[in-house]
Residue, then its C-alpha position, 0 to 999 in steps of 0.5 A: m764618821g757617823p753611821g749614816p750618811i757616810n763619806a763616799d769613796p772619791r771614785v764613787l763620787r766621780a762616777m756619780a758626777a758623770q753625765l746623766v744617762g736616761q732610763y731608755d739610753p741603750a747604755m743602760t742595759g750594759y750598766m744594769t748587766e755589769t752592776q748586777a754581775f758585781y752584786r752577785t759576786v758581792f752577795g755570793t749568789t747566782n740569782e740573775h735578778t740580784l739587786l738593781v731590778d729595772g722598772t718603767a717610769r711608772a715604777g718611779i725610776e727617773a733619769a736622774l735616779v737611774s744615773l745613780i746606778d753608776g755610783a752603785r756599780e762603782c761601789a760594787r766594783l770597789l768591794v769586788d776588787e778589794g775582796l769581801p774577806e779583806a773588806v770585813e777584816r779592814h772594818r774589824r781592824h779600824g773598828a777595834a782601833m776606834l773602840a780602843g781609842v774611845q775607851a782610852l779617853g775614859l768613855d764608856t761604851f753601850g751594849d755587850l761588846g761581845h756582840k759589837m759590830n765592826n763598823v760602829v761603836a755606841v759611846v755613852i755621853p759623859d754626865g754633864v756633857n751636851g751630846d748635841s753640842v759636842r756633835g755640832a763642834l765636831l762637825n763645825d770645827f773639824g768637818i767630822e760627823i758622828g751619829t746621835s741615837f733615837g728613842p730612849l737612847h737619844g741624848k745618852v749615846w753617840r754612834i761613831g762609825t768606821m764604815g766604808y770609806n771611813a774605815r781607814q787609819y787616818t779617819v780613826l786617828t783624826t776623829l779621836a784627836a778631834l773628839e779629845q779636844v772637843l771633850r776637853r772644851a766641854g769640861t771632860s777630863v781626858v788624858g792628852g793623846s790617850g785616844v790616838g795612842a791607844a789606836y796606834d797600839v792596836y795598829a801596831d799589834n795588827a802589824r806584828q800579827d801580819a808580820l808573823 
Protein backbone atom coordinates (compact mmCIF):
# COMPACT_ATOMS: atom_id res chain seq x y z
CA MET A 1 0.00 0.00 0.00
CA GLY A 2 3.02 2.27 0.12
CA PRO A 3 3.16 5.02 -2.51
CA GLY A 4 6.15 3.30 -3.99
CA PRO A 5 7.18 0.65 -4.67
CA ILE A 6 3.74 -0.82 -5.20
CA ASN A 7 2.44 -4.27 -6.00
CA ALA A 8 2.33 -5.07 -9.69
CA ASP A 9 -0.61 -6.61 -11.49
CA PRO A 10 0.02 -10.38 -11.91
CA ARG A 11 -0.25 -9.94 -15.69
CA VAL A 12 2.63 -7.47 -15.60
CA LEU A 13 4.71 -9.87 -13.52
CA ARG A 14 4.01 -12.68 -16.00
CA ALA A 15 5.13 -10.48 -18.87
CA MET A 16 8.34 -9.55 -17.07
CA ALA A 17 9.03 -13.22 -16.28
CA ALA A 18 9.12 -14.12 -19.98
CA GLN A 19 12.35 -15.12 -21.71
CA LEU A 20 14.82 -12.25 -21.99
CA VAL A 21 14.83 -10.45 -25.33
CA GLY A 22 18.08 -8.96 -26.58
CA GLN A 23 18.21 -5.35 -27.66
CA TYR A 24 19.03 -6.36 -31.23
CA ASP A 25 16.36 -9.05 -31.47
CA PRO A 26 14.09 -8.36 -34.48
CA ALA A 27 11.08 -8.70 -32.19
CA MET A 28 12.18 -5.55 -30.37
CA THR A 29 10.95 -3.29 -33.17
CA GLY A 30 7.46 -4.74 -32.90
CA TYR A 31 7.50 -4.49 -29.10
CA MET A 32 8.62 -0.87 -29.21
CA THR A 33 6.03 0.07 -31.83
CA GLU A 34 3.18 -1.58 -29.92
CA THR A 35 4.28 -0.14 -26.58
CA GLN A 36 4.58 3.38 -27.97
CA ALA A 37 1.12 3.07 -29.53
CA PHE A 38 -0.35 2.06 -26.18
CA TYR A 39 1.27 5.01 -24.42
CA ARG A 40 0.10 7.44 -27.09
CA THR A 41 -3.40 6.34 -26.14
CA VAL A 42 -2.63 6.62 -22.44
CA PHE A 43 -1.32 10.17 -22.75
CA GLY A 44 -3.76 11.26 -25.46
CA THR A 45 -1.11 12.30 -27.98
CA THR A 46 -0.20 11.58 -31.60
CA ASN A 47 3.51 12.20 -31.00
CA GLU A 48 5.33 9.32 -32.68
CA HIS A 49 8.17 9.53 -30.17
CA THR A 50 6.02 9.04 -27.08
CA LEU A 51 7.75 7.54 -24.06
CA LEU A 52 10.04 4.57 -24.67
CA VAL A 53 12.75 5.97 -26.93
CA ASP A 54 15.21 3.41 -28.23
CA GLY A 55 18.97 3.81 -27.92
CA THR A 56 22.19 1.83 -28.35
CA ALA A 57 24.12 -0.05 -25.71
CA ARG A 58 26.20 3.11 -25.29
CA ALA A 59 23.01 4.80 -24.07
CA GLY A 60 22.91 2.28 -21.20
CA ILE A 61 20.22 0.00 -22.63
CA GLU A 62 21.18 -3.60 -21.98
CA ALA A 63 19.29 -6.76 -22.89
CA ALA A 64 17.87 -7.23 -19.42
CA LEU A 65 16.58 -3.66 -19.28
CA VAL A 66 15.16 -3.78 -22.78
CA SER A 67 13.16 -6.82 -21.71
CA LEU A 68 11.38 -4.61 -19.15
CA ILE A 69 9.53 -3.21 -22.15
CA ASP A 70 7.34 -6.32 -21.88
CA GLY A 71 6.23 -5.11 -18.45
CA ALA A 72 5.75 -1.53 -19.63
CA ARG A 73 3.72 -2.74 -22.59
CA GLU A 74 1.48 -4.83 -20.35
CA CYS A 75 0.99 -1.89 -17.95
CA ALA A 76 -0.14 0.29 -20.84
CA ARG A 77 -2.36 -2.46 -22.23
CA LEU A 78 -4.12 -2.81 -18.87
CA LEU A 79 -4.75 0.93 -18.67
CA VAL A 80 -5.99 1.15 -22.25
CA ASP A 81 -8.29 -1.84 -21.71
CA GLU A 82 -9.70 -0.35 -18.51
CA GLY A 83 -9.99 3.16 -19.91
CA LEU A 84 -8.36 6.25 -18.44
CA PRO A 85 -11.58 7.77 -17.01
CA GLU A 86 -12.45 4.42 -15.42
CA ALA A 87 -8.97 4.13 -13.90
CA VAL A 88 -9.23 7.63 -12.45
CA GLU A 89 -12.64 6.81 -10.97
CA ARG A 90 -11.33 3.54 -9.51
CA HIS A 91 -8.56 5.42 -7.74
CA ARG A 92 -10.99 8.07 -6.52
CA ARG A 93 -13.35 5.45 -5.13
CA HIS A 94 -10.77 3.40 -3.26
CA GLY A 95 -8.86 6.47 -2.14
CA ALA A 96 -12.06 7.83 -0.61
CA ALA A 97 -12.65 4.54 1.18
CA MET A 98 -9.13 4.54 2.60
CA LEU A 99 -9.49 8.15 3.75
CA ALA A 100 -12.79 7.41 5.49
CA GLY A 101 -11.25 4.35 7.11
CA VAL A 102 -8.21 6.06 8.62
CA GLN A 103 -10.36 8.93 9.84
CA ALA A 104 -12.77 6.48 11.50
CA LEU A 105 -9.79 4.96 13.29
CA GLY A 106 -9.32 8.36 14.90
CA LEU A 107 -6.24 9.26 12.85
CA ASP A 108 -5.62 12.79 11.66
CA THR A 109 -4.60 13.48 8.07
CA PHE A 110 -1.90 15.87 6.94
CA GLY A 111 -2.51 18.63 4.42
CA ASP A 112 -5.54 20.20 2.78
CA LEU A 113 -7.98 17.44 1.89
CA GLY A 114 -9.46 19.72 -0.75
CA HIS A 115 -6.28 19.16 -2.75
CA LYS A 116 -5.67 15.52 -1.80
CA MET A 117 -4.58 13.12 -4.52
CA ASN A 118 -6.81 10.10 -5.09
CA ASN A 119 -3.98 7.61 -4.76
CA VAL A 120 -2.32 8.47 -1.44
CA VAL A 121 -3.28 9.81 1.98
CA ALA A 122 -0.83 11.29 4.47
CA VAL A 123 -1.69 10.15 8.01
CA VAL A 124 -0.39 11.91 11.10
CA ILE A 125 1.38 9.41 13.37
CA PRO A 126 -0.36 9.49 16.79
CA ASP A 127 1.55 10.89 19.75
CA GLY A 128 3.54 8.23 21.57
CA VAL A 129 3.54 5.84 18.60
CA ASN A 130 6.77 4.80 16.91
CA GLY A 131 5.92 5.18 13.25
CA ASP A 132 8.68 2.91 11.99
CA SER A 133 7.68 0.17 14.44
CA VAL A 134 4.12 0.27 13.13
CA ARG A 135 5.37 0.10 9.55
CA GLY A 136 7.59 -2.82 10.47
CA ALA A 137 4.75 -4.72 12.15
CA LEU A 138 2.48 -4.21 9.16
CA LEU A 139 5.16 -5.50 6.83
CA ASN A 140 6.38 -8.43 8.96
CA ASP A 141 3.02 -9.61 10.29
CA PHE A 142 0.69 -8.83 7.38
CA GLY A 143 2.92 -8.34 4.34
CA ILE A 144 1.61 -4.78 3.95
CA GLU A 145 3.99 -1.90 3.21
CA ILE A 146 3.02 1.68 3.94
CA GLY A 147 5.30 4.60 3.25
CA THR A 148 7.28 6.81 5.54
CA SER A 149 8.06 10.43 4.75
CA PHE A 150 11.20 12.46 4.35
CA GLY A 151 12.81 15.64 5.60
CA PRO A 152 10.88 17.55 8.28
CA LEU A 153 7.93 15.14 8.02
CA HIS A 154 9.96 12.00 8.70
CA GLY A 155 8.57 10.26 11.76
CA LYS A 156 5.52 12.51 11.72
CA VAL A 157 3.35 11.07 8.91
CA TRP A 158 2.73 7.81 7.10
CA ARG A 159 1.87 7.75 3.42
CA ILE A 160 -0.72 5.10 2.60
CA GLY A 161 -1.23 4.50 -1.08
CA THR A 162 -4.19 3.19 -3.05
CA MET A 163 -2.68 3.12 -6.50
CA GLY A 164 -2.36 0.81 -9.45
CA TYR A 165 -3.04 -2.81 -8.57
CA ASN A 166 -3.65 -1.85 -4.92
CA ALA A 167 -6.57 0.41 -5.81
CA ARG A 168 -9.14 -2.27 -5.08
CA GLN A 169 -11.53 -3.07 -2.27
CA TYR A 170 -9.86 -6.04 -0.64
CA THR A 171 -6.51 -4.29 -0.28
CA VAL A 172 -8.16 -1.25 1.30
CA LEU A 173 -10.16 -3.36 3.76
CA THR A 174 -7.21 -5.61 4.61
CA THR A 175 -4.92 -2.64 5.22
CA LEU A 176 -7.43 -0.93 7.50
CA ALA A 177 -8.04 -4.13 9.48
CA ALA A 178 -4.31 -4.74 9.88
CA LEU A 179 -3.60 -1.12 10.81
CA GLU A 180 -6.27 -1.27 13.51
CA GLN A 181 -4.65 -4.30 15.13
CA VAL A 182 -1.12 -2.90 14.97
CA LEU A 183 -2.25 0.43 16.41
CA ARG A 184 -4.05 -1.36 19.21
CA ARG A 185 -0.88 -3.26 20.10
CA ALA A 186 1.03 0.02 19.99
CA GLY A 187 -1.24 1.38 22.71
CA THR A 188 -3.56 3.50 20.58
CA SER A 189 -7.23 3.47 21.51
CA VAL A 190 -9.33 2.58 18.46
CA VAL A 191 -12.91 1.43 18.04
CA GLY A 192 -12.95 -2.15 16.80
CA GLY A 193 -13.96 -2.45 13.16
CA SER A 194 -14.37 1.29 12.74
CA GLY A 195 -11.95 1.67 9.83
CA VAL A 196 -13.30 -1.25 7.83
CA GLY A 197 -16.86 -0.21 8.63
CA ALA A 198 -16.32 3.33 7.35
CA ALA A 199 -14.74 2.03 4.15
CA TYR A 200 -17.69 -0.33 3.63
CA ASP A 201 -20.01 2.67 3.98
CA VAL A 202 -18.15 4.49 1.21
CA TYR A 203 -18.43 1.45 -1.05
CA ALA A 204 -22.15 1.14 -0.27
CA ASP A 205 -22.70 4.81 -1.13
CA ASN A 206 -20.85 4.33 -4.42
CA ALA A 207 -22.95 1.28 -5.22
CA ARG A 208 -26.14 3.26 -4.60
CA GLN A 209 -24.90 6.04 -6.87
CA ASP A 210 -24.07 3.50 -9.59
CA ALA A 211 -27.59 2.09 -9.34
CA LEU A 212 -29.26 5.45 -9.96
